[in-house]
C-alpha positions, 0 to 999 in steps of 0.5 A, a space after each residue: 069327221 069325229 068318227 072318221 078319225 082321219 089322223 089315226 087312219 093315216 098313222 094306220 096307213 103309214 105303220 102297215 106300209 112300213 112293216 113291209 120293208 123288209 120285203 123288199 130284200 125277199 121279192 124282186 123287183 120291189 115296185 111289182 108288189 109295192 104299187 098294188 100293195 099300196 093302192 089296196 091299202 088305200 082303198 081300205 082306208 078311204 072306204 072305212 072313212 066313209 063308212 065311219 061316217 055314215 054308220 056307228 055299227 062296227 061290224 057293217 064297216 069292217 065287213 064293208 072293208 072286206 068286200 072293198 078290198 076283195 073286189 080291189 084285188 079281183 079288179 087288179 089281178 083278176 083280168 079275164 076271170 071277171 063277169 062283165 070284167 066287174 064282178 068275181 065269180 068261182 073262175 076267179 077263185 079258181 085262177 087265183 088258187 093256181 096263181 096262189 099255188 105258184 107263189 107257194 112254190 116260188 117261194 119254197 123253191 127260190 133263194 131270195 130275192 124271189 122273183 115277184 110274179 103275178 101269184 106272189 103280186 097276188 099273195 103280198 098285195 092280199 096279205 099286206 091289204 088284210 093288214 092294213 084292214 085289220 090294223 084299220 079295224 082294231 085301231 081305228 073303228 074299235 078304238 083299240 089302237 094298242 092291240 093293233 100291235 098285234 097284225 103289224 108284228 105278225 106282218 113284220 115278223 112274216 118278213 124279217 124272220 126270213 132274212 139271212 142278217 139282222 136289220 138295220 135300225 131303220 127298218 124296225 124304227 120308222 113302223 114302231 114309231 107310227 105304232 107308238 103314234 097311234 098309242 099315244 093319241 088314244 092315250 091323250 084322247 082317254 085323258 081329255 075325256 076325263 076332264 080338266 083340273 081347276 087351277 089354284 087360285 082360279 076357276 081355269 081348268 088345265 089339261 091334264 094329257 100334256 104332262 102324261 104325254 110328255 112322259 109317255 113320249 119320253 118312255 117310248 122313245 127310250 124303251 124303242 132305243 133300248 130295244 134297238 142298242 141292247 141286242 148290239 151289246 149283248 150276244 146275238 142268239 142263232 137265226 131262226 126262220 118261220 118259212 122254208 125257202 126264201 133267205 133260208 135257201 141261201 144258195 149254200 154260201 156258207 149258211 149250210 141251207 139247201 139249193 135248190 134249181 128251179 128256172 133260169 134266174 135261180 142259175 143267174 144268182 148261184 153263178 154270181 155267187 162264186 160260192 166254193 162251199 160244197 153242194 155235192 161231194 162225189 166219186 164216179 167211175 165215168 172217165 168224162 163226167 157228165 153234168 148232173 140234173 135237177 130239173 126239166 123245163 119245157 115252157 119258154 114265156 117272156 124270156 123264163 123257162 117253167 116246167 108244164 109236167 107236174 104229174 107224179 107217180 112211182 114206177 110199178 117196178 120200184 125202179 128208176 126209169 132208166 134209158 129210152 134207147 133201143 138195144 141196138 145202141 151201145 152203152 156201158 154202165 157207170 156209176 157215182 157215189 155221192 157223200 154229200 149234198 145239200 140239194 134241197 127237196 124234191 131235187 136230186 142230183 142225178 146223171 141221165 138215165 140213172 137205173 136201179 133202187 138207189 133209194 127207200 121205197 116210198 122216198 122218190 117219185 118221177 114226174 111226167 117228164 122222167 125226173 126223179 123227185 124225193 119225198 124225204 131228204 137224202 144226203 148220201 146215195 150210189 146209183 148206176 146210170 147208163 152211158 150211150 155210144 150211139 152211131 150217127 145213124 141211130 139219130 135218124 127219125 121224125 116225130 109227130 108235130 101232133 103227138 105227145 111231144 108237141 109242146 116240146 116243138 113250140 117256137 116262141 113267138 115273139 123270136 120265131 122269126 129270128 130263130 128260122 132265119 138263123 136256121 136257115 143259114 147254118 143248116 142245109 136242107 138235106 141235113 140229118 137231125 144229128 147234122 143240124 143239132 151239131 150245126 146249132 151247136 157249133 154255131 153257139 160255140 163259135 167265135 162270134 158269140 160271147 160268155 159273159 159273167 157280167 150279164 150273169 152278176 146283172 141278171 142275180 142283182 135284179 138290175 137286168 131281166 132275163 135276156 128275151 131270145 131276140 136281144 140274145 141274137 142281137 147281142 150274142 152275148 149271154 150265159 148258159 140259159 141263153 145259149 141253151 134256149 137259142 138251141 131249143 128254139 132252133 131245134 124246135 124250128 127244125 122238127 126236133 124237140 127239145 127242153 131244157 134241163 138245169 143242174 150242175 156242171 161235174 166239179 172239180 176234182 179233190 183227191 179222188 173225189 169231185 166237189 160241185 159248188 153253188 157256181 157250178 149251176 148250169 143249163 143245158 138243152 136236151 133233144 129228142 130222138 126216136 131211136 134214142 130217148 133225150 140227148 144232151 148237147 152243149 151249146 154254151 162256149 167251152 170257156 163255161 161248159 168244157 167239152 161237148 159230148 162225143 156224139 155231138 162233135 162234128 167230124 173234121 171235115 165238116 165245116 158246115 155251111 157258113 165257111 168263108 174261103 181264104 183270102 189269097 196272099 200275095 205269095 201265091 201265083 195265079 192259076 194259069 187257065 191253060 194248065 190242066 189242075 194239079 198238074 204241078 211240075 218244077 217248071 210250073 211250081 208257085 214261088 215260095 217267099 221265105 219270110 225272115 225270122 222275127 226274134 224277140 228283141 226285133 218285137 221289142 225293138 219295133 213296139 218300144 213305146 207299147 212296152 214301155 207303157 205296159 210297164 208302165 202301168 203294171 208298175 203303177 198297178 203294183 205301187 199299192 199293194 207294194 205299199 201295204 206289204 211295206 207297211 205291214 212289215 214295217 208295223 211288225 219290225 217297229 212292234 216293241 213286243 209280242 203285244 204290239 206285234 198282235 195289235 198290228 196284225 189285228 188291225 191289218 186285218 180290218 183294214 184288209 176286211 174293210 177293202 171288201 167291205 166287211 166293216 164291224 159296227 161301230 163301237 164293236 169290241 173283238 169279240 163282237 167283231 169276229 162274230 160279225 165278220 164271221 156271219 158276213 164272211 160266210 167262214 167255214 168252221 175251220 176258218 172261224 176257229 183261226 179268227 177266234 185264235 186271233 181275237 183270243 190272242 188279241 184280248 191276252 194282249 191287251 189284258 194280260 201282264 205285259 211283256 207276257 209271250 204271245 203266239 204269232 197269229 199271221 198265219 192265221 190272221 192270213 186264212 181269214 183274210 184269203 177265206 173272206 177274199 175268196 167268196 166276194 166277187 172278182 170285181 171286189 177281190 181285183 179292188 181289193 188286191 190291186 187298191 188296198 187301204 193299207 197301200 194307200 195310207 203308206 204312200 200317202 204317209 211317206 209323202 206328208 213326212 217328206 215335205 219340209 212342213 210335215 217334217 217340222 209338224 211331226 218333230 214338234 209333235 214328237 218333242 216330250 211336253 215337260 
């Protein structure tokens, strides 16, 4: 086993796997790519062990490992593209090319973590396997473990430089220790090969490696500790990125990164951010602004939507395609003026039916589905668009099921029976296409369905996969993606082509402008009608999406087929079968029972226990926030000078930030703490300036001449706190507001001071010494 060098092989495998740890933050779920990566690294290592035991020809060993790596990759990821199920062919290479292209598209389109689809899993496991091969070849076969640090560092930096924050030490130290162990084993082996030295007074020899190994271990540990500790003591440089996409596309959550929406998973992530940072700022002439579209998805598989029409072209006339509606359809022309856009290439936020030439020649293209894409970044643009006001009769007509729109009529096989059964319940055989679409939309917007932000959060965090359509129809709980998917499938089952659009809701008014943030990400269905083209509908409940389009609102008298008869009331008079219907006279009019008016006092008296219980719960809920307010008020009142008052404001700010999980590192100076807080809280420049003023004043309070006047930093501290709080999840916000640590400490301290033992102890502690 001398040539096999088992210990070195195991250290190489360990180092290879440890440098992949940062990938856990970039691709989810981790198990999808970690298991095949581990298998390929182990396969390469075992092959090297066997070949080195058989031959001393080093290139032959490396070539054998490479062949085994490729065969293992083919068996893991190339099923269905292997000759006889074993041998890779050119078809295998073509399939891998498609998968790797999909992986690249995901990486440059998603913000971290990227869903680990087949392409991503193939790419990661192959790269990790190649890293393992290089480490084994350099460190073990060619016996140069120091040089093995190059592929290890390359693999580590590929992941580490695409994270949005500094790496924890537990991600840095283990791979460094594994590599140092490899280098140390080589040094010890080299020393021992020199032979021993004679001991004084006898013929025995001593091993020179022991003392050198001890010194080497000490130097290595000290150097590693310095590499971890020193960066925490010196100013941090801005983060840089090696690759586009991944954590660089941070959803606009304060880092200034571009926002890209490609699939429903992206929408969940952006909705869950609750970000207030602008993605788009614009003005519009439309009194009823419509959502702005950035993507079109037409293929549904396994709970996720993708786009199948990737071909692009530039119209010969150099103008945006506009509307496909026939001339008879009434229309108006509206305009939007975008003054700021951080939507990432190639996407651009546009209303439907955009016309004209708003972009420079050569900077845009159109996909086969009619989606406009940019080839050069454009942060400001003005575009006109056609707003259609069709009549109900213009929605008529059918589409050839075998024509160009056949793919837009495909119904998910797994949910086909449930979709058609529900469609039959809510529609009637003679319904027109518009009536069918409106009934589907109104059914999904009805009280039987619930819009869930909890499901958004769980999907964004990777704790729940994208809700399959069958599951949504059972639970009747979801967010915009599930509601749109259900309507699309029911429309397709009814013979109406349908697809999903992704983009942003119109945003909120800010003066004369509208501001769109990442949490305005939205998905909606578009249905095709021969005389109109693609038309937007809105099945997501109004609590999220607002009003449906005017043409998609059913007349008041149309209640659909799922109606319920009113229950007879106790005061109703039975109908006389002998009397003609509608023959109402003074003698046969039903008796009307007058119900006495119920006052608020009556309600309180009848439900006194419930009212007192609710008031008690509200009082208990208010105790802790009240204690926090009292603690801050007392700290300001007891401050003997401006310096004590500033110190109290700083400690209060740190406590409140700690309530939402923003805790500076142990031993951090105020200046270091402010930088950590600014990054973690995604503070804007103005908010960062407020935090800087607080820290500057704090440093003056600590180090300036005693008694010097200092400005009041209460307003700046409050600005920082409200900004940081507003960017946390609503659950974190509620916990911070209802259970602040300052309030808990206030009441705990008050109870301790009120107890006799505590009073005695306190008096003893306050007794001056000497």
